[in-house]
N, C-alpha and C positions, 0 to 999 in steps of 0.2 A: 164271809161277808164281802159284798161287792160295793164299793163306794163310788157313787156317781161323780162325774166331773162338773156337774152343774149344781145349783142350789137345791133343786128339787129333783127327785128321781123321775125318769121318763115314765109315762103312763104304762107303756108296754112292759117295762122292767118291773113295775109294781105288780103286774099280774103274775109274775114269776115267783113272788115271795112276799115278805112283809116289809113295809116301808117304815123305817125307824124315824124318830123325831129329827135326827140329824140329816135325813135325806138318804141314808144308805138303804140298800136293799138286802135283806137277809132271808135265808131259807133254813129251816131247822136242820141240823146235822151236817151242814156244808163246811168244808174246810175254809178257814179265814185266810185265803191267799188269792192273789190275782191270777187270772188265766194266763198260760204262756201263749206265745204267738202261734205255735203249732196247733194248739187246740182251737184258737180263733179261726185259723185257716181251714181246718178240717170241718168244723161246725158250719162255717159259712158256705163252704163248698157243698156240704150235705144239704143245707137249706136251699141252695141254688138248684141242685139236681132235682130235689123232691118238690120244689116250689113252695114249701112251707115247713115250719117246725112247730110241733104241738107241745106245749109245756106239760101236758098230761102224759106224754109218751117219752119223757126224757130217759127213763130207765132203759127202754128198748133202743133208743138212739145211742145211748152210751155203750150198750153191749155191741151194737153194730159197728161203732167207730173205734172200739177198743179203749174207751175212756171211762172214767168213773162218772156217775151221775152228777157229782159235785163239779167236776171239770166241765161237763156239758152245760150245766146251769150257769156257771161263772162265765163261760165263753158266750153263751146266749145273752146274758145280761150286759156284758161288755159290748157286744155287737149292737145291741139296742142303743146303748149310750153313744156309739159311733154312727148311729143312724143307718147301719147296714142291715138291720132287721127292724121291722115295724109291725104293729098290730094290724091284722087283717080286717076286712070289712064284715066278717061273719059275727063278730062280737063274742067269740068263744075263747079269746086269748091267743089264738094261733098267730105265730109270727111268720111274716113273709119277707123274703130278701128284697132289698132296694138296690138299684143300680149304683155301683161304686162312685161314679161321677156325681150323681145326684146327692149321695151321702157326703161326699167331699164338699160340695157346694154348701150344704146345710151346716157343716162344721166350720168352714172357712169364712163364709160371709160375715158372721159376727166379728171375727178377728179382723177382717178387712175394714169393717165399719169402725171398729175400735182404733185401728191405725189412723184412719182418716180423721176421726174425732180428735185424737191426740195431736195430729198434725195441725188441725184447725186451732186447737188451743195454743200450740206453739206459735202459729202465725199471728194470732190475736195478741199474744204477749210481745212478739217481735214488733208488731205494728204499734203497740202502746209505747214501747221503748223508743221506736223511731219518731213517734209524735213528740216525745219529750226531747230527744237528742237533736231533732231537726234534720234537714236534708243530708247533712254529712253522714248521718248514721243510717241512711235508708238501706233497706234490704235489697239484694241484687235482683229479685224477681218474685213471682208468686210462689215459688217452691223454696223460698228462703235460702238457707245455706246447705241444702242437701247436695252431697257430692255424688253418691251412688247408693242404690238399694240392691239387695240381693234376695232372691227367693220369688217364687211365682206369685204369692199373695202380695208381697211388697211391690213387685213390678206393676201388677194390676192396680194397686192402690195409688202408686205414683202417677200412672197414666190417667186415672180417674180424677185425681186432684188437679192435674194440668188441664184436663178437659173442662173441669168446672170453672177454670179461670179464662177459658177461651171465649172470645167475643165475636169474631168475624169469620174465620176460616180455619180449616185443619187439612193438612196434606199428609196422607198415610202411606208409607212405604211398607208393604206387608209381603215379605217373601215366603215361599214354601207352603202356604196353605196348611193342611193337616199332615204333611210329611215332615217330621222333625229331622234335624241335621244328623242325628244318630239315635239309635234305639234307646229309649228311656228319656230322651230330651223332651222338653215342653213344646207342644205345637205352638207356633207363633199366634195362630188364631185364638188360642186360649188366653193369650196375654192381651190381645188387641180388642176383643169383642166388647169387654166392659167399657173400654175407652170410647168406642164408637157409640155405644148405647148411652153414655153419659153426656154426649154433646147435644146441645139444644137444637131443636128442629130448625131454627132460624139461621144456624151457622152452616156455611157452605162446606161440605165434606167431600173431598176427592180421595179415592183409594186406588192405589196401583197394586195389582196382584199378578202372579205368574199365569201364563196361559193355561196351565194344567188345572187351575181352579174351574175351568169351564167344563171339564170332563168328569172330574171326581164328584160323586153325588153329594157328599157331605159339604164339600167346599162350595159347590154350586148353590146348594140350599142356603148356605150362609151368605154368599154373595147376593142372592136374590133378596134376602131379608134386608141387607144393607141398602140396596137400590130402592126397595119398597119403602124404606125408612127415610128416603130423601137424599141418600149419598149418590155420588156419581162414581162409577167404577169402570176402570179400563184395565186391560191385561197386556203384558209384554212377555218376551221370552223368559226373562229372569229379572228379579228385583235384587240388587246387590246388597242392600242394607235394610235392616228393620229399624224404622224410626217414624215418629210423628212430629210434624212441624206445626205449631199452634201460632196463628196470627203473624206468621213470618218473623216472630221475635223469640220464640222459645222452642227448642227441639228436645225431644226425649229419645235418645238412641238406645236401642234394645239389643242385647245379646241373649238369644234364647237358650244358651247353654248347649251341652253336648251329651247329656245323660249322666255325666260325672260331675261337671261343673253346673251349679244352679243358674237359672236365668238371672241376668242383671240388667239394670237400666241406669242411665246417667243423663241428667238434665244438662243442656247446653244453651248458654245465653250469649256466648261470644258472637257478635254480629257477623264476622267473617265466616265462621263455621256454619251458622244458621243459613246464611246466604248460599254457601256451597251446597248444603243439603237441598234447599229449595230450588236452586238452579238445576241440580241433578234430577230432581223430581220433574221439573218443567220439561227438560229435554226428553225424558222417558215418556212423559204424558203426551207430548206432541206426536210421538211415533206409536203410541199404544192404540189398541183396538177397543172400542166401546163394548161394554158388556150389556147384552139385552136378555132379560130373564126368560123370554119365550124361545130363544134360540137354544139348540142342543148341540153338543159336541163342538168341533172346531170349524170355523168358517174357512173358506178356501185360502184367504190371505194368511190366516193364522197357521194353517197346515203347511203352507209354503215356508213360513217363518221357522216352524219346527224343523222342516227338512233342511233348510239352510244351516240351522244351528247344529243339528245332528251330523250333517255332512262335514261341517268345519271341525267339530270335535273328533269325529272318527278319523278324519285325515291326519290329525295330530297324533294318532295312535293311542288315544286315551282308552281306558277300560270302560266296560259297561257301567260300573259303579261310579267312575269319575264323570262320565257323560250324564248319568242320572242326577248326580249331585249338582252339576253345573246348571242343569235344566230344571231343578227343583221337582223332580218326579221320582216315583219308586223305581227300583231296579227292574222289577217285572214289567212295568209299563214301558220303560225305556227299551228293554230287549224286544218287546213286541213291535215298537216303532222301527227298531233297527232291522228286525227280521223282514218286516213288510218292505222296508226301503231296499234291502238287498234283493228281494224277489222281484221288485219292480224294475231294478237295474240289471238283473241277471248277473250279479257280481259273485265272484267266488271268495272274496275276502272282505272284511269290514273296511280295511284301508282302501281297497279298490273302489268300493261303493262310495266312500266318502269323497275320494278324488273325483270320480265320475260325476256325482251329483253337484259338487262344487263347481266343476267346469261347465256343466249344463246350465246351472242357475246364473253363472257369470256371463255366459253367452246370451242368455235370455235378457239379462239386464242391459247388455250392450245394444241389442236389437231394439229394446223398448226405448 
């Protein structure tokens, strides 16, 4: 017996067996126990390799995978509940795999909506209490007394809630694009995209991103969508902090985590701290290069900026990994830049290349 996680069994799960009045799915002769994680992995990988999983061929699939038919069925039903398998278009009950990110979105979105709804209820109750208590009992801001949230869905929910309260402008500091700080960490773009999408079209949105977003296809596509949606986007060598400042009055500072620690976000309403963040944004914005969707790769001034940055970091004796981390790019891309730089300078060592280029660029700036 496989019990669904929702009030009604998914249609594709119903095709695998009998739907009982309580919403559970049952097939005659199956052991009444949930599938283990190993079976889920094996069955999903099988469906991904083959492109489909036919309920009429479960016995053969079970024999091929070294599982019992009951285990295969239980795993398939659970994968349907997780939206990792869905009914195909042929109408014969065949199950086809769904992209894991799309499946996660289908599962998480209702949870995020529930979080926001509960937050709205809390805010209405707080506003009611404040209206009775008078100005002395006023809440500190649109996010009430939230101190910090933890987890990818919670961070996205907090950013969306803050975006819903924004009226005039939003300044987005988005480091790193799709290159996480460590393997397994949440990409910053996954946390910020919902926030930008929640902002009203009449609100002025400025986004600062690293130069590498111009060359990476996925990041460039995302940047193009932001610009087409009305945002103004510029790039700099590196963005030091992930944050969004709303109406120059509220900032949400984000830590994307490191693969071990989950992402966290903290609202900041202290005027001095908010002013510090917006001042940092303005300084970076003035020296940043505008992003034009039709351009490809790096413009000449951006390439020079990269060379200066790489030269400076190489002359400090930093490793390839450290240079890549400082510049917000993958180690492979960083090594490609370093190799090209050493060839152009005919240098025998990374340190020599760094010093030579730093001297050349310094001399050119003096002449200019």
